[in-house]
C-alpha positions as CSV (number, residue, x, y, z in Angstrom):
1,X,-83.1,69.8,44.2
2,X,-79.6,71.6,43.0
3,X,-79.9,75.6,42.5
4,X,-81.1,76.6,38.8
5,X,-77.7,78.3,38.3
6,X,-74.6,77.9,40.6
7,X,-71.8,80.4,42.0
8,X,-69.0,80.2,39.1
9,X,-66.9,79.4,41.9
10,X,-68.3,77.5,44.4
11,X,-68.0,73.5,44.3
12,X,-70.3,70.8,44.4
13,X,-69.9,70.0,47.8
14,X,-70.1,74.1,48.8
15,X,-73.4,74.2,47.0
16,X,-74.6,71.4,48.4
17,X,-73.5,72.8,51.9
18,X,-75.7,76.0,51.1
19,X,-78.7,74.4,50.0
20,X,-78.8,72.6,53.4
21,X,-78.7,75.3,55.5
22,X,-81.8,76.1,57.5
23,X,-82.3,79.5,56.1
24,X,-83.2,81.3,52.6
25,X,-79.6,82.0,50.4
26,X,-80.0,84.0,47.1
27,X,-76.7,84.8,45.0
28,X,-77.6,88.6,43.5
29,X,-75.5,90.0,40.5
30,X,-74.6,93.7,40.4
31,X,-77.5,94.6,38.2
32,X,-79.4,93.5,41.4
33,X,-81.1,90.0,39.7
34,X,-81.6,87.0,41.9
35,X,-79.2,84.4,39.8
36,X,-79.3,81.3,42.3
37,X,-81.6,79.8,44.8
38,X,-80.3,77.3,48.1
39,X,-81.6,76.4,51.0
40,X,-85.1,77.1,52.2
41,X,-85.7,79.9,50.2
42,X,-88.9,79.1,47.9
43,X,-90.5,78.5,51.6
44,X,-89.6,81.4,53.4
45,X,-89.9,83.7,50.3
46,X,-93.4,81.5,49.3
47,X,-92.4,81.6,45.3
48,X,-90.7,78.7,43.5
49,X,-87.3,78.6,42.0
50,X,-87.8,79.1,38.6
51,X,-90.1,82.5,39.3
52,X,-87.1,83.9,41.3
53,X,-84.3,83.5,39.1
54,X,-83.8,86.5,37.2
55,X,-85.5,88.2,39.4
56,X,-85.2,92.0,40.7
57,X,-83.9,91.7,44.5
58,X,-87.0,94.6,44.5
59,X,-89.6,92.5,43.6
60,X,-89.2,90.1,47.1
61,X,-92.4,90.1,48.4
62,X,-92.0,91.8,52.3
63,X,-88.6,92.5,52.5
64,X,-87.6,93.9,48.4
65,X,-86.6,97.3,49.4
66,X,-84.6,96.4,53.1
67,X,-82.7,93.9,51.0
68,X,-82.1,96.0,48.2
69,X,-80.6,98.8,50.5
70,X,-78.6,96.2,52.4
71,X,-76.9,94.2,49.0
72,X,-76.4,97.6,47.2
73,X,-75.1,98.9,50.3
74,X,-72.7,96.4,51.1
75,X,-71.5,95.9,47.2
76,X,-70.4,99.3,47.8
77,X,-68.5,99.5,50.5
78,X,-66.9,95.8,50.0
79,X,-67.8,94.4,53.2
80,X,-70.5,91.9,55.1
81,X,-73.4,94.0,56.3
82,X,-75.8,92.8,58.3
83,X,-79.4,93.9,59.4
84,X,-81.7,92.1,62.3
85,X,-85.4,92.7,62.4
86,X,-86.4,93.5,59.5
87,X,-89.9,93.5,59.8
88,X,-91.9,91.9,56.5
89,X,-94.2,93.9,55.4
90,X,-96.8,91.8,54.3
91,X,-95.2,89.2,56.5
92,X,-94.3,85.8,54.6
93,X,-96.9,83.0,56.0
94,X,-96.5,83.6,59.4
95,X,-93.0,84.9,59.4
96,X,-93.2,88.9,60.6
97,X,-89.4,89.2,61.1
98,X,-85.9,88.3,59.6
99,X,-82.4,89.1,59.6
100,X,-80.8,89.8,56.7
101,X,-77.1,89.3,55.6
102,X,-76.0,90.5,52.7
103,X,-71.4,89.5,51.8
104,X,-70.8,90.5,48.7
105,X,-68.1,87.6,47.0
106,X,-65.6,87.7,43.6
107,X,-67.1,87.9,39.8
108,X,-70.0,90.4,41.1
109,X,-72.0,88.7,43.1
110,X,-73.6,88.9,46.6
111,X,-74.8,86.0,49.1
112,X,-78.1,87.6,50.9
113,X,-79.8,84.9,53.5
114,X,-82.7,85.6,54.4
115,X,-82.8,84.0,58.6
116,X,-86.9,83.8,59.9
117,X,-87.5,85.3,63.2
118,X,-90.3,84.9,66.0
119,X,-89.9,86.5,68.2
120,X,-90.5,90.7,67.7
121,X,-88.0,93.3,69.0
122,X,-89.0,95.2,71.2
123,X,-88.6,98.4,69.5
124,X,-91.0,97.6,66.5
125,X,-93.2,97.7,69.8
126,X,-92.5,100.5,71.5
127,X,-95.1,102.5,71.2
128,X,-97.3,99.2,72.9
129,X,-94.4,99.3,75.2
130,X,-94.8,103.0,76.5
131,X,-98.6,102.7,76.8
132,X,-98.1,99.8,78.4
133,X,-95.9,102.0,81.4
134,X,-98.5,104.8,81.6
135,X,-100.4,102.2,82.6
136,X,-98.2,101.2,85.2
137,X,-96.9,104.1,86.2
138,X,-100.5,105.6,87.1
139,X,-101.1,102.0,88.8
140,X,-98.1,102.1,91.5
141,X,-99.3,105.8,92.3
142,X,-103.0,104.7,93.3
143,X,-101.5,101.6,94.6
144,X,-98.9,103.0,96.9
145,X,-101.8,105.0,98.0
146,X,-104.7,103.0,98.9
147,X,-102.2,100.1,99.4
148,X,-99.9,100.2,101.8
149,X,-101.4,102.3,104.1
150,X,-103.5,99.5,104.8
151,X,-101.0,96.7,104.6
152,X,-99.7,98.3,107.9
153,X,-102.5,97.8,109.8
154,X,-103.0,94.2,108.8
155,X,-99.7,92.9,109.7
156,X,-99.8,94.2,112.7
157,X,-103.1,92.8,113.3
158,X,-101.7,89.9,112.9
159,X,-98.8,89.9,114.9
160,X,-101.3,91.2,117.7
161,X,-103.2,88.7,117.4
162,X,-100.5,85.9,117.0
163,X,-99.8,87.1,120.9
164,X,-103.1,85.7,121.9
165,X,-102.6,82.0,119.8
166,X,-101.4,78.4,120.7
167,X,-98.3,77.3,118.6
168,X,-100.7,75.5,115.8
169,X,-102.4,78.0,115.0
170,X,-99.7,80.4,115.2
171,X,-98.5,79.4,111.7
172,X,-101.5,81.5,110.3
173,X,-100.6,84.8,111.1
174,X,-97.3,83.7,110.0
175,X,-98.7,83.2,106.5
176,X,-100.8,86.7,106.8
177,X,-97.0,88.5,107.5
178,X,-95.7,86.5,104.7
179,X,-98.4,87.5,102.1
180,X,-98.8,91.5,103.3
181,X,-95.0,92.1,102.9
182,X,-95.0,89.7,99.3
183,X,-97.7,92.4,98.5
184,X,-95.3,95.4,99.7
185,X,-93.0,94.7,97.7
186,X,-94.7,94.1,94.7
187,X,-95.6,97.4,95.4
188,X,-92.7,98.3,95.9
189,X,-91.3,96.8,92.4
190,X,-94.1,98.7,91.1
191,X,-93.3,102.2,92.1
192,X,-89.5,101.5,91.1
193,X,-90.8,100.7,87.7
194,X,-92.6,104.0,87.9
195,X,-89.8,106.2,88.8
196,X,-88.1,108.3,86.5
197,X,-85.3,106.5,83.7
198,X,-82.1,109.4,84.2
199,X,-80.8,111.1,81.5
200,X,-77.3,110.7,82.2
201,X,-75.5,109.1,79.8
202,X,-72.0,108.1,80.2
203,X,-69.0,106.0,77.9
204,X,-69.4,103.0,80.1
205,X,-67.0,99.7,79.7
206,X,-68.8,96.8,79.4
207,X,-66.5,94.4,80.6
208,X,-66.9,96.0,84.2
209,X,-70.7,96.4,84.4
210,X,-70.6,92.1,83.4
211,X,-67.2,90.7,85.7
212,X,-69.5,92.7,89.0
213,X,-72.7,91.3,86.9
214,X,-71.2,87.9,87.2
215,X,-69.5,88.3,90.9
216,X,-72.6,88.8,92.5
217,X,-74.3,86.2,90.3
218,X,-71.5,83.4,91.7
219,X,-71.3,84.8,95.4
220,X,-75.5,84.4,95.8
221,X,-78.8,83.4,93.5
222,X,-76.5,81.3,90.8
223,X,-73.6,79.4,93.4
224,X,-74.2,76.5,91.7
225,X,-74.6,77.4,88.4
226,X,-71.7,77.0,85.6
227,X,-70.9,80.6,84.0
228,X,-68.8,80.4,80.8
229,X,-68.1,84.5,80.4
230,X,-67.1,84.7,76.4
231,X,-65.7,88.5,76.2
232,X,-64.2,90.6,73.2
233,X,-61.8,92.2,75.5
234,X,-60.9,95.1,72.9
235,X,-64.6,96.3,73.0
236,X,-65.0,100.5,73.5
237,X,-66.9,102.0,75.6
238,X,-70.2,101.7,74.8
239,X,-73.1,104.9,76.0
240,X,-75.6,104.0,79.0
241,X,-75.2,104.1,83.1
242,X,-73.3,102.2,84.9
243,X,-76.0,101.1,87.4
244,X,-78.6,100.9,85.3
245,X,-76.9,98.6,83.0
246,X,-75.9,96.5,86.1
247,X,-79.7,96.4,87.1
248,X,-80.1,95.2,83.3
249,X,-77.6,92.1,83.4
250,X,-78.4,90.8,86.9
251,X,-81.6,90.7,85.8
252,X,-81.1,88.7,82.6
253,X,-78.2,86.3,84.9
254,X,-81.0,85.9,87.6
255,X,-83.9,85.2,84.7
256,X,-81.2,82.9,83.2
257,X,-80.8,81.0,86.3
258,X,-84.0,80.0,87.2
259,X,-84.8,79.0,83.8
260,X,-82.5,76.4,83.6
261,X,-82.8,75.7,87.7
262,X,-80.2,73.5,89.1
263,X,-78.1,72.0,86.3
264,X,-77.7,76.1,85.1
265,X,-75.6,76.5,82.5
266,X,-75.7,80.3,81.4
267,X,-72.9,81.3,79.0
268,X,-72.6,85.5,78.4
269,X,-70.9,87.0,75.5
270,X,-69.4,90.3,73.9
271,X,-68.8,91.4,70.4
272,X,-68.4,94.2,67.5
273,X,-71.3,93.6,65.1
274,X,-70.4,95.8,61.7
275,X,-73.5,96.8,60.2
276,X,-76.5,96.6,62.8
277,X,-78.7,99.8,62.2
278,X,-81.7,101.4,63.5
279,X,-83.8,104.0,63.0
280,X,-84.3,106.3,65.9
281,X,-88.2,108.1,66.5
282,X,-86.7,111.1,63.6
283,X,-85.9,108.5,61.2
284,X,-81.9,108.8,61.2
285,X,-80.0,105.6,60.9
286,X,-78.1,104.9,63.9
287,X,-75.4,102.2,64.5
288,X,-75.8,99.2,67.5
289,X,-72.8,97.4,66.6
290,X,-72.0,96.5,70.4
291,X,-73.5,93.0,70.9
292,X,-74.4,91.3,74.6
293,X,-76.2,87.8,74.8
294,X,-77.2,86.0,78.3
295,X,-78.0,82.5,76.6
296,X,-78.7,79.4,79.5
297,X,-80.3,75.8,78.9
298,X,-83.0,76.0,80.4
299,X,-86.7,75.0,78.2
300,X,-86.8,77.9,76.7
301,X,-89.5,80.5,76.0
302,X,-93.2,79.4,76.6
303,X,-94.8,79.8,73.4
304,X,-97.8,81.5,75.1
305,X,-96.0,84.5,76.2
306,X,-93.0,84.8,73.5
307,X,-94.6,87.6,71.4
308,X,-95.1,89.7,74.8
309,X,-92.3,89.0,76.9
310,X,-91.3,92.7,77.6
311,X,-94.6,93.8,78.7
312,X,-95.4,94.5,82.2
313,X,-96.9,91.7,84.2
314,X,-95.9,89.2,81.7
315,X,-94.4,86.3,83.5
316,X,-93.7,82.5,82.4
317,X,-92.4,81.9,85.9
318,X,-94.8,81.0,89.4
319,X,-94.6,83.8,91.4
320,X,-93.2,86.0,88.8
321,X,-94.3,90.1,88.6
322,X,-93.8,90.0,85.3
323,X,-91.7,93.3,86.2
324,X,-87.7,92.2,86.1
325,X,-87.7,92.0,81.9
326,X,-90.1,95.5,81.6
327,X,-87.5,97.0,83.3
328,X,-84.9,95.6,81.1
329,X,-86.3,96.7,78.4
330,X,-87.3,100.3,79.5
331,X,-84.0,100.9,80.4
332,X,-82.2,99.5,76.9
333,X,-84.5,102.1,75.2
334,X,-83.6,105.5,77.3
335,X,-79.9,104.5,76.2
336,X,-80.9,103.7,72.3
337,X,-80.6,100.3,72.3
338,X,-82.0,97.2,71.6
339,X,-83.6,93.6,73.1
340,X,-84.5,90.8,71.6
341,X,-85.5,87.3,73.0
342,X,-86.0,84.1,71.6
343,X,-85.9,80.4,71.5
344,X,-82.5,77.7,70.8
345,X,-83.1,75.1,67.9
346,X,-81.2,73.0,71.0
347,X,-82.9,74.3,73.7
348,X,-82.4,77.2,75.6
349,X,-82.9,81.3,75.1
350,X,-80.8,83.9,73.9
351,X,-81.2,87.2,75.1
352,X,-79.6,89.7,72.8
353,X,-78.4,93.1,73.1
354,X,-78.0,95.8,71.1
355,X,-76.1,99.2,72.0
356,X,-74.3,102.4,71.0
357,X,-71.1,103.7,71.1
358,X,-70.9,106.2,73.6
359,X,-68.7,108.0,71.0
360,X,-70.9,107.9,68.5
361,X,-73.6,109.4,71.2
362,X,-71.3,112.0,72.2
363,X,-70.6,112.9,68.4
364,X,-74.6,113.8,68.5
365,X,-75.1,115.6,71.1
366,X,-72.5,118.1,70.4
């Protein structure tokens, strides 16, 4: 079905392309009223094309205020702006998050695209994450004291038993020792999770971090994988900590390698994204223009855990502890950034991290 009112400069073919996009697309005039409706706008917004045309942008259910703010700023600055992981209040059916993109064009029109998201951004769940972290911290302290000492005794007893057993039964004591070591490793992971995060923020060249991570990966756990770095070499330093960021991206690349298996194909990208802002706990808007993604060709995120991927002990991998992604979220949050994850339509998963510029963080502290 063609749009009720087309863009004055768009050819019929252009409008067919707009109508075929798998997202919502609206044309908005300089009075902030909808003048044309394309693609999946009706199904996303839950309104007919006729009711949308000529309606105020602020009247869009769930996203009106945020859409109006983004379009207004894009028009004032005469530049495309984006707002990611916008929470719909109230939800648009089963859509709780969307990405908004506003692009000013000729004749006073602005194109607003609305892309639904199916995974909750980490910062939207920050209070839940902090509560979970406190629970893990308390559990770690208890485990370290109550479990590690008995484990040493069990392992020692199993080794002594092994000396008196024949070869047929020796494998049982080996199994006991291996399982004891596995439990000890889990407790060690918990203690690491419980450790305070260094608050020292420094200027970090993100490509030095990623080069180091990819060299480690190709020399070790991802030696058989295809790894494709696609970097923007002009990026300025980010606000973070070199060692912590190495841990973050080692974890993400390792997860990607394990998810994709023998034929792992992993793409790591960096880019500068204009117009990405968040509000901190004090309500101040801060920009996060540095984007790093880790993309794999695995089966995608398990549906049953997509909404809790960064929670402690949540894992889709047999034998996993579910602490790795929690650590990623914890570190990135401490740098004032965000981490999100989603499945790709063509298969595989994408983990996206947004970080602040060190220059911005440095100015805030002065």
